[in-house]
VEXVO-671935 format. One line per field, with one value per residue (C-alpha): residue number from 1; x, y, z. Coordinates in pm, whole numbers, always signed. Example, Ala and Ser with C-alpha at 12.3 -4.5 7.8 and 13.67 -1.06 7.14 Angstrom:
<sites>
fivex = c(1, 2)
px = c(+1230, +1367)
py = c(-450, -106)
pz = c(+780, +714)
</sites>
This chain:
<sites>
fivex = c(1, 2, 3, 4, 5, 6, 7, 8, 9, 10, 11, 12, 13, 14, 15, 16, 17, 18, 19, 20, 21, 22, 23, 24, 25, 26, 27, 28, 29, 30, 31, 32, 33, 34, 35, 36, 37, 38, 39, 40, 41, 42, 43, 44, 45, 46, 47, 48, 49, 50, 51, 52, 53, 54, 55, 56, 57, 58, 59, 60, 61, 62, 63, 64, 65, 66, 67, 68, 69, 70, 71, 72, 73, 74, 75, 76, 77, 78, 79, 80, 81, 82, 83, 84, 85, 86, 87, 88, 89, 90, 91, 92, 93, 94, 95, 96, 97, 98, 99, 100, 101, 102, 103, 104, 105, 106, 107, 108, 109, 110, 111, 112, 113, 114, 115, 116, 117, 118, 119, 120, 121, 122, 123, 124, 125, 126, 127, 128, 129, 130, 131, 132, 133, 134, 135, 136, 137, 138, 139, 140, 141, 142, 143, 144, 145)
px = c(+682, +788, +755, +435, +489, +235, +185, -95, -142, -222, -126, -72, -331, -259, -496, -750, -847, -1186, -1466, -1746, -2109, -2406, -2731, -3044, -2828, -2728, -2513, -2171, -2088, -1733, -1668, -1369, -1343, -1462, -1124, -951, -1211, -1169, -788, -790, -1020, -769, -490, -697, -774, -407, -309, -589, -471, -114, -227, -412, -491, -238, -349, -324, +32, +80, +352, +590, +658, +888, +731, +915, +736, +850, +607, +601, +418, +335, +555, +374, +288, +322, +694, +956, +1102, +1431, +1269, +1066, +1385, +1557, +1259, +1290, +1659, +1588, +1750, +1418, +1247, +870, +827, +456, +150, +77, +285, +485, +348, -15, +43, +187, -126, -354, -148, -143, -516, -596, -402, -581, -763, -636, -261, -227, -461, -367, -99, +31, +229, +456, +781, +1009, +942, +1151, +991, +1083, +897, +1014, +874, +785, +610, +425, +277, +186, +320, +527, +482, +686, +584, +840, +737, +1009, +1115, +1099, +836, +559, +506)
py = c(+1754, +1403, +1109, +905, +530, +247, -117, -248, -613, -903, -1007, -697, -634, -455, -187, -360, -225, -54, -289, -192, -291, -167, -32, -87, -210, +145, +317, +196, +229, +192, +70, -27, -401, -494, -643, -312, -109, -332, -312, +67, +78, -127, +110, +413, +257, +183, +537, +696, +507, +631, +988, +1030, +1401, +1513, +1737, +1613, +1634, +1927, +1985, +1739, +1400, +1103, +756, +437, +103, -239, -483, -830, -1111, -1451, -1754, -2039, -2317, -2569, -2497, -2728, -2628, -2551, -2315, -2147, -2082, -1943, -1709, -1590, -1518, -1320, -1579, -1639, -1323, -1269, -1221, -1306, -1085, -846, -610, -370, -66, -178, -216, +137, +268, +103, +243, +594, +598, +464, +754, +1034, +1260, +1041, +1109, +1369, +1571, +1394, +1156, +1423, +1537, +1231, +1340, +1055, +683, +392, +49, -317, -647, -955, -1275, -1291, -1505, -1184, -1036, -670, -330, -104, +257, +562, +908, +1184, +1545, +1727, +2075, +2198, +2423, +2289, +2452)
pz = c(+1157, +1253, +1012, +1025, +1054, +1054, +954, +732, +839, +609, +259, +44, -227, -554, -679, -900, -1239, -1254, -1360, -1596, -1596, -1792, -1656, -1860, -2145, -2239, -1982, -1872, -1503, -1367, -1015, -801, -721, -370, -271, -353, -162, +145, +133, +95, +398, +598, +491, +592, +932, +1005, +903, +1110, +1418, +1361, +1286, +1614, +1645, +1382, +1099, +740, +614, +379, +123, -39, +122, +87, +126, +220, +188, +301, +137, +291, +110, +261, +202, +24, +270, -16, -56, +91, +429, +254, +1, +278, +474, +163, +117, +479, +421, +103, -122, -303, -426, -470, -846, -850, -790, -643, -855, -643, -830, -781, -406, -408, -586, -328, -38, -185, -263, +85, +238, +48, +296, +582, +608, +334, +116, -206, -327, -568, -262, -296, -461, -357, -308, -180, -190, -170, -173, +18, +165, +534, +792, +891, +572, +552, +451, +673, +562, +661, +541, +590, +529, +336, +438, +82, -71, -291, -631)
</sites>
């Protein structure tokens, strides 16, 4: 099976922590923040478009992610150019691991059955004039346990 590649446009969003609320003052209810739900929906849409008529990927996979965050408009032209060249690195939110969690959860039952199938990951985060996440999923020809 060929690798699946797609681009999730827009500023990357890290997976938000579950929020809690109470109902009737007694029962706690956990829910996923709206921003996370919307971003996971965008991820699922991009993956569905790339999947076309393909079946869900089965077995172990390798995932490569190129995470591109926006350059601050308030920075000087010099600092913006250094960011484009990779001389200034994005060490602010979103955390790279939280973006990974959002991407993986958005792909469950869309590209693969479950993100437990991921056995190898390569990821990087850089600044870009075109923010988004480029994702490549490569099925591995090894057996699953």
